[in-house]
N, CA and C atoms as an extended XYZ file, in Angstrom:
135
Properties=species:S:1:pos:R:3:atomname:S:1:resname:S:1:resid:I:1 pbc="F F F"
N        39.753      177.774     -190.767 N   UNK     1
C        39.369      179.416     -190.036 CA  UNK     1
C        39.645      179.371     -188.651 C   UNK     1
N        38.886      178.655     -187.760 N   UNK     2
C        38.358      178.695     -186.408 CA  UNK     2
C        39.854      177.849     -186.090 C   UNK     2
N        39.951      176.983     -186.946 N   UNK     3
C        41.466      176.361     -186.128 CA  UNK     3
C        42.700      176.998     -186.146 C   UNK     3
N        42.871      177.830     -187.324 N   UNK     4
C        43.794      179.095     -186.855 CA  UNK     4
C        43.514      179.425     -185.915 C   UNK     4
N        43.116      179.802     -185.769 N   UNK     5
C        42.956      181.630     -185.200 CA  UNK     5
C        42.344      180.565     -183.230 C   UNK     5
N        42.097      179.252     -182.719 N   UNK     6
C        41.875      178.444     -182.292 CA  UNK     6
C        43.693      178.130     -182.260 C   UNK     6
N        44.876      177.734     -183.041 N   UNK     7
C        45.362      177.576     -182.910 CA  UNK     7
C        46.941      179.597     -182.108 C   UNK     7
N        46.523      180.286     -183.243 N   UNK     8
C        47.011      181.499     -182.822 CA  UNK     8
C        46.724      181.744     -180.987 C   UNK     8
N        45.523      181.312     -180.534 N   UNK     9
C        45.123      181.767     -178.836 CA  UNK     9
C        45.799      181.211     -177.966 C   UNK     9
N        45.892      179.560     -178.080 N   UNK    10
C        47.052      178.899     -177.448 CA  UNK    10
C        48.019      179.221     -177.814 C   UNK    10
N        48.810      179.281     -178.666 N   UNK    11
C        50.608      179.786     -178.990 CA  UNK    11
C        50.413      181.486     -178.256 C   UNK    11
N        49.213      181.591     -178.352 N   UNK    12
C        48.888      183.267     -176.736 CA  UNK    12
C        49.756      183.280     -175.661 C   UNK    12
N        48.969      181.623     -174.958 N   UNK    13
C        49.369      181.132     -173.700 CA  UNK    13
C        51.334      181.554     -173.152 C   UNK    13
N        52.256      180.795     -173.413 N   UNK    14
C        52.797      180.839     -172.755 CA  UNK    14
C        53.381      181.694     -173.845 C   UNK    14
N        53.666      182.509     -174.456 N   UNK    15
C        54.125      183.824     -174.745 CA  UNK    15
C        54.310      184.438     -173.479 C   UNK    15
N        53.035      184.729     -173.299 N   UNK    16
C        52.231      185.717     -172.242 CA  UNK    16
C        52.716      186.129     -171.063 C   UNK    16
N        53.008      184.346     -170.751 N   UNK    17
C        54.057      183.672     -169.439 CA  UNK    17
C        54.934      183.966     -169.406 C   UNK    17
N        56.010      184.053     -170.417 N   UNK    18
C        56.916      183.651     -170.537 CA  UNK    18
C        57.175      186.127     -170.473 C   UNK    18
N        56.384      186.207     -170.861 N   UNK    19
C        56.953      187.927     -171.146 CA  UNK    19
C        57.211      188.358     -169.763 C   UNK    19
N        56.126      187.913     -168.911 N   UNK    20
C        55.315      188.210     -167.471 CA  UNK    20
C        56.755      187.431     -166.578 C   UNK    20
N        56.937      186.673     -167.258 N   UNK    21
C        57.963      186.038     -166.437 CA  UNK    21
C        59.177      186.807     -166.386 C   UNK    21
N        60.320      187.566     -167.304 N   UNK    22
C        60.941      187.959     -167.481 CA  UNK    22
C        60.656      189.086     -167.016 C   UNK    22
N        59.698      190.132     -167.787 N   UNK    23
C        59.768      191.276     -166.477 CA  UNK    23
C        59.380      191.122     -164.867 C   UNK    23
N        58.745      190.275     -164.356 N   UNK    24
C        59.509      189.901     -162.932 CA  UNK    24
C        60.853      189.265     -162.459 C   UNK    24
N        61.285      188.933     -163.703 N   UNK    25
C        62.862      188.779     -162.670 CA  UNK    25
C        63.968      189.954     -163.001 C   UNK    25
N        63.180      190.991     -164.359 N   UNK    26
C        64.170      192.174     -164.106 CA  UNK    26
C        63.982      193.205     -163.377 C   UNK    26
N        62.331      193.732     -162.683 N   UNK    27
C        62.052      193.607     -161.752 CA  UNK    27
C        62.220      193.799     -160.223 C   UNK    27
N        62.811      192.065     -160.020 N   UNK    28
C        63.117      191.510     -158.571 CA  UNK    28
C        64.867      191.445     -159.424 C   UNK    28
N        65.201      191.835     -159.673 N   UNK    29
C        66.781      192.085     -159.862 CA  UNK    29
C        67.037      193.462     -159.988 C   UNK    29
N        66.525      194.732     -160.920 N   UNK    30
C        66.769      196.002     -160.754 CA  UNK    30
C        67.160      196.744     -158.861 C   UNK    30
N        67.478      197.540     -158.522 N   UNK    31
C        67.587      197.632     -156.662 CA  UNK    31
C        66.900      198.215     -156.816 C   UNK    31
N        66.282      198.456     -155.930 N   UNK    32
C        65.784      199.372     -155.243 CA  UNK    32
C        63.911      199.388     -155.408 C   UNK    32
N        63.400      200.085     -155.075 N   UNK    33
C        61.722      200.079     -153.986 CA  UNK    33
C        61.117      200.405     -155.894 C   UNK    33
N        61.175      199.857     -156.917 N   UNK    34
C        60.055      199.708     -157.414 CA  UNK    34
C        58.832      201.880     -158.355 C   UNK    34
N        57.567      200.897     -156.832 N   UNK    35
C        57.571      202.377     -157.021 CA  UNK    35
C        58.251      203.055     -156.966 C   UNK    35
N        58.925      204.216     -156.006 N   UNK    36
C        59.754      204.723     -155.640 CA  UNK    36
C        60.690      205.883     -156.934 C   UNK    36
N        61.148      204.360     -157.784 N   UNK    37
C        62.209      205.229     -159.126 CA  UNK    37
C        60.781      205.328     -159.849 C   UNK    37
N        59.913      205.020     -159.685 N   UNK    38
C        58.711      205.591     -160.823 CA  UNK    38
C        58.159      206.830     -160.362 C   UNK    38
N        57.973      207.201     -159.504 N   UNK    39
C        57.555      208.326     -158.311 CA  UNK    39
C        58.187      209.311     -158.230 C   UNK    39
N        59.511      209.577     -158.679 N   UNK    40
C        60.889      210.563     -158.642 CA  UNK    40
C        60.714      211.549     -157.173 C   UNK    40
N        60.685      212.328     -157.026 N   UNK    41
C        60.703      212.793     -156.474 CA  UNK    41
C        59.571      212.974     -155.675 C   UNK    41
N        58.531      213.005     -156.386 N   UNK    42
C        56.449      212.753     -155.925 CA  UNK    42
C        56.313      212.647     -154.810 C   UNK    42
N        56.785      211.210     -154.304 N   UNK    43
C        56.856      211.185     -152.519 CA  UNK    43
C        57.552      211.952     -151.756 C   UNK    43
N        57.169      212.007     -150.504 N   UNK    44
C        57.012      212.662     -148.995 CA  UNK    44
C        57.833      212.074     -148.539 C   UNK    44
N        59.408      211.891     -148.195 N   UNK    45
C        59.300      210.839     -146.551 CA  UNK    45
C        59.100      210.964     -146.417 C   UNK    45
């Protein structure tokens, strides 16, 4: 059982890195400032 849990935890590392990479690429590709897009009209100039 510990071997199974250990394998799953080790497999989680590259999966999490892949998710972080994909999210970072999407944030970089989208135009504009992500903070301004999330806040909407709440910010003043």
